[in-house]
GUVO-843494 format. One line per field, with one value per residue: residue number from 1; residue in three letters; x, y, z of N, C-alpha, C in turn. Coordinates in nm, 4 decimals. Example, Ala and Ser with C-alpha at 12.3 -4.5 7.8 and 13.67 -1.06 7.14 Angstrom:
n = (1	2)
res = (ALA	SER)
n_c1 = (1.3190	1.2850)
n_c2 = (-0.5690	-0.2250)
n_c3 = (0.7800	0.7080)
ca_c1 = (1.2300	1.3670)
ca_c2 = (-0.4500	-0.1060)
ca_c3 = (0.7800	0.7140)
c_c1 = (1.3200	1.2900)
c_c2 = (-0.3300	0.0030)
c_c3 = (0.7800	0.7870)
# end
This chain:
n = (1	2	3	4	5	6	7	8	9	10	11	12	13	14	15	16	17	18	19	20	21	22	23	24	25	26	27	28	29	30	31	32	33	34	35	36	37	38	39	40	41	42	43	44	45	46	47	48	49	50	51	52	53	54	55	56	57	58	59	60	61	62	63	64	65	66	67	68	69	70	71	72	73	74	75	76	77	78	79	80)
res = (MET	SER	GLU	TYR	LYS	PHE	THR	GLN	TYR	PHE	GLU	ASN	ASP	VAL	LEU	LEU	LYS	ARG	PRO	TYR	LEU	LYS	LYS	GLU	TRP	CYS	ILE	ARG	VAL	ILE	GLN	ASN	PRO	LEU	LYS	CYS	GLU	PRO	GLN	GLU	ASN	ASN	ARG	PHE	ARG	PHE	TRP	GLY	ILE	ILE	PRO	GLU	PHE	ASP	ASN	LYS	ILE	LEU	ARG	VAL	ILE	THR	LEU	GLU	ASN	LYS	THR	THR	ILE	HIS	ASN	ALA	PHE	PRO	ASP	ARG	ARG	PHE	LYS	LEU)
n_c1 = (0.0757	0.2378	0.3275	0.0798	-0.0836	-0.3061	-0.5632	-0.5752	-0.8315	-1.0046	-0.9106	-1.0357	-1.2931	-1.3722	-1.3789	-1.5735	-1.7919	-1.8514	-1.8038	-1.8264	-1.6108	-1.3220	-0.9419	-0.7845	-0.9923	-0.9739	-0.7220	-0.6831	-0.8816	-0.7939	-0.5130	-0.6036	-0.8216	-1.1550	-1.1875	-1.0479	-1.0012	-0.8891	-0.9851	-1.1319	-0.9397	-0.6743	-0.6865	-0.7701	-1.0637	-1.1064	-1.2764	-1.3790	-1.5060	-1.5932	-1.6104	-1.6557	-1.8230	-2.1098	-2.1067	-2.0218	-2.0170	-1.6938	-1.5789	-1.3211	-1.0912	-0.8477	-0.5432	-0.2879	-0.0924	-0.1644	-0.2117	-0.1943	-0.5316	-0.8152	-1.0335	-1.3791	-1.6243	-1.9931	-2.0876	-2.3496	-2.4145	-2.2419	-2.1363	-1.9958)
n_c2 = (-0.1023	0.1348	0.2291	0.4161	0.6402	0.9334	1.1986	1.5081	1.5660	1.2892	1.1551	1.3266	1.4129	1.1479	0.9706	1.0227	1.0543	0.8087	0.5691	0.3478	0.2463	0.0938	0.1526	-0.0408	-0.1814	0.0220	0.0442	-0.2420	-0.1944	-0.0472	-0.2056	-0.3835	-0.3140	-0.3486	-0.1816	0.1281	0.4919	0.8425	1.0782	1.4245	1.7442	1.5794	1.3787	1.0418	0.7898	0.4445	0.1269	-0.1543	-0.4621	-0.5412	-0.7776	-0.8284	-0.6499	-0.6420	-0.7954	-0.5097	-0.2497	-0.0127	0.2784	0.4352	0.7340	0.9056	1.1077	1.2458	1.0702	0.8266	0.6670	0.8186	0.8551	1.0281	1.0169	0.7779	0.5976	0.3666	0.2616	0.2741	0.2964	0.2213	0.0620	-0.2499)
n_c3 = (0.0000	0.0130	-0.1962	-0.3290	-0.2708	-0.0802	-0.1494	0.0256	0.0461	-0.0555	0.2414	0.4418	0.3441	0.1701	0.2835	0.5263	0.3937	0.3340	0.4750	0.4611	0.2660	0.2230	0.1830	0.0498	-0.1341	-0.3234	-0.3925	-0.5388	-0.7248	-0.8999	-0.9310	-1.0673	-1.3373	-1.4309	-1.6597	-1.7276	-1.7928	-1.9449	-1.7682	-1.7285	-1.6505	-1.6101	-1.4661	-1.3822	-1.4577	-1.2382	-1.3045	-1.1360	-0.9665	-0.6404	-0.4606	-0.2083	-0.1274	-0.2187	-0.4505	-0.5535	-0.8268	-0.8197	-0.8832	-0.8800	-0.8394	-1.0006	-0.9570	-1.1742	-1.2160	-1.1371	-0.9171	-0.7032	-0.5023	-0.5550	-0.4835	-0.4516	-0.4812	-0.5350	-0.7937	-0.9954	-1.2602	-1.4143	-1.7521	-1.9224)
ca_c1 = (0.0184	0.2897	0.2982	-0.0481	-0.0815	-0.4472	-0.5628	-0.6656	-0.9999	-0.9835	-0.9063	-1.0863	-1.4302	-1.4899	-1.4062	-1.6353	-1.9118	-1.8836	-1.7271	-1.8149	-1.5214	-1.2073	-0.8410	-0.7074	-1.0477	-0.9655	-0.6024	-0.7286	-1.0082	-0.6462	-0.4463	-0.6685	-0.9267	-1.2356	-1.1877	-0.9544	-1.0372	-0.8536	-1.1080	-1.1070	-0.8356	-0.5721	-0.7363	-0.7692	-1.1096	-1.1055	-1.3269	-1.3401	-1.6123	-1.5353	-1.7167	-1.6856	-1.9653	-2.2189	-2.0547	-2.0850	-1.9049	-1.6467	-1.5362	-1.2392	-1.0383	-0.6609	-0.4851	-0.2417	0.0317	-0.2366	-0.1275	-0.2670	-0.6068	-0.8651	-1.2109	-1.4139	-1.8062	-1.9871	-2.0864	-2.4667	-2.4600	-2.1551	-2.1477	-1.8934)
ca_c2 = (0.0060	0.2070	0.2845	0.4632	0.7442	0.9588	1.3486	1.4995	1.5556	1.1735	1.1412	1.3936	1.4260	1.1065	0.8576	1.0892	1.0348	0.6790	0.5297	0.1942	0.2338	0.0456	0.1549	-0.1375	-0.1999	0.1291	0.0102	-0.3353	-0.1843	0.0329	-0.2349	-0.5171	-0.2712	-0.3864	-0.0613	0.2585	0.6148	0.9473	1.2022	1.5719	1.7912	1.5539	1.2714	0.8697	0.6734	0.3318	0.0458	-0.2134	-0.5384	-0.5551	-0.9065	-0.8669	-0.5654	-0.7591	-0.7852	-0.3817	-0.1866	0.0700	0.3601	0.5331	0.8388	0.9520	1.2100	1.1723	0.9640	0.7279	0.5887	0.8804	0.7989	1.1677	0.9726	0.6764	0.5446	0.2789	0.3867	0.1855	0.3200	0.1431	-0.0915	-0.2456)
ca_c3 = (-0.0078	0.0354	-0.3201	-0.2843	-0.1837	-0.1095	-0.1146	0.1811	-0.0340	0.0263	0.3389	0.5026	0.3024	0.0787	0.3921	0.6246	0.3389	0.2222	0.6029	0.4485	0.1989	0.2525	0.0247	0.0142	-0.2676	-0.4423	-0.4460	-0.5975	-0.8080	-0.9790	-1.0014	-1.1819	-1.3546	-1.5580	-1.7534	-1.7603	-1.8531	-1.8690	-1.7632	-1.7625	-1.5300	-1.5666	-1.3638	-1.4530	-1.2789	-1.2521	-1.2234	-1.0557	-0.8704	-0.5118	-0.4195	-0.0821	-0.1222	-0.2482	-0.5967	-0.6353	-0.9180	-0.7537	-0.9580	-0.7964	-0.9595	-0.9259	-0.9729	-1.3429	-1.1831	-1.1614	-0.7490	-0.6076	-0.5328	-0.4540	-0.5029	-0.4847	-0.5168	-0.5660	-0.9921	-1.0099	-1.3525	-1.4831	-1.8474	-2.0011)
c_c1 = (0.0771	0.3333	0.2175	-0.0436	-0.2412	-0.4153	-0.5969	-0.7922	-1.0145	-1.0371	-0.9791	-1.2275	-1.5071	-1.4836	-1.4903	-1.7675	-1.9453	-1.7743	-1.7322	-1.7149	-1.3767	-1.0858	-0.7903	-0.8268	-0.9674	-0.8212	-0.6085	-0.7806	-0.7845	-0.6015	-0.4755	-0.8356	-1.0152	-1.2263	-1.1260	-1.0023	-0.9890	-0.9663	-1.0693	-1.0134	-0.7628	-0.6350	-0.7656	-0.9211	-1.0891	-1.2248	-1.3367	-1.5257	-1.5116	-1.6348	-1.7741	-1.8198	-2.0348	-2.1751	-2.0865	-1.9489	-1.8756	-1.5524	-1.4317	-1.1127	-0.9085	-0.6427	-0.3720	-0.2009	-0.0262	-0.1995	-0.1899	-0.4151	-0.7616	-0.9918	-1.2377	-1.5936	-1.8549	-2.0569	-2.2074	-2.4774	-2.3767	-2.1982	-2.0352	-1.8962)
c_c2 = (0.1193	0.2611	0.3955	0.5510	0.8267	1.0895	1.3320	1.5151	1.4078	1.1956	1.2348	1.4421	1.2962	0.9570	0.9338	1.0428	0.9041	0.5754	0.3469	0.1607	0.1722	0.1413	0.0423	-0.1860	-0.0728	0.0549	-0.0713	-0.2824	-0.1101	-0.0662	-0.3636	-0.4403	-0.3238	-0.2772	0.0812	0.3152	0.7240	1.0072	1.3165	1.5916	1.6694	1.3737	1.0957	0.7781	0.5097	0.2344	-0.0965	-0.3124	-0.5571	-0.6474	-0.9041	-0.7215	-0.5496	-0.7374	-0.6252	-0.3553	-0.0150	0.1697	0.4685	0.6117	0.8889	1.0397	1.1095	1.0731	0.8371	0.6342	0.7238	0.8972	0.9401	1.1232	0.9018	0.6152	0.4326	0.3533	0.2399	0.1291	0.2556	0.0098	-0.0524	-0.2046)
c_c3 = (0.0363	-0.1169	-0.3658	-0.1332	-0.1573	-0.0589	-0.0213	0.1480	0.0265	0.1210	0.4285	0.4869	0.2141	0.2116	0.5197	0.5782	0.3185	0.3594	0.6021	0.3353	0.2549	0.1313	0.0017	-0.1293	-0.3443	-0.4905	-0.5822	-0.7358	-0.9369	-1.0183	-1.0679	-1.2312	-1.4604	-1.6612	-1.7059	-1.8151	-1.8300	-1.8382	-1.7657	-1.6602	-1.4803	-1.4746	-1.4528	-1.3503	-1.3760	-1.2411	-1.1661	-0.9517	-0.7704	-0.4420	-0.2556	-0.0459	-0.2062	-0.3813	-0.6759	-0.6798	-0.8167	-0.8776	-0.8694	-0.9569	-0.8708	-0.9887	-1.0960	-1.2936	-1.1710	-1.0183	-0.6550	-0.6003	-0.4214	-0.4735	-0.5282	-0.4991	-0.5801	-0.7093	-1.0357	-1.1899	-1.5259	-1.6225	-1.8986	-2.0983)
# end
């Protein structure tokens, strides 16, 4: 987990709004995504299935380095 970092926004806002999220899940999605694509403002979106979260799809947003996690949330509208 040491190669991954988290923005202050993630630490102070995202985890407070979504206390069910786990940092390990976010890292797992980045390491083994179902899909990855660039996003505006030099960010990237990653999607992955989290089996221990009722097989829900988690979307993880990183900064341009793809190792600093900025946001994460369940994505009900994801389609491959």
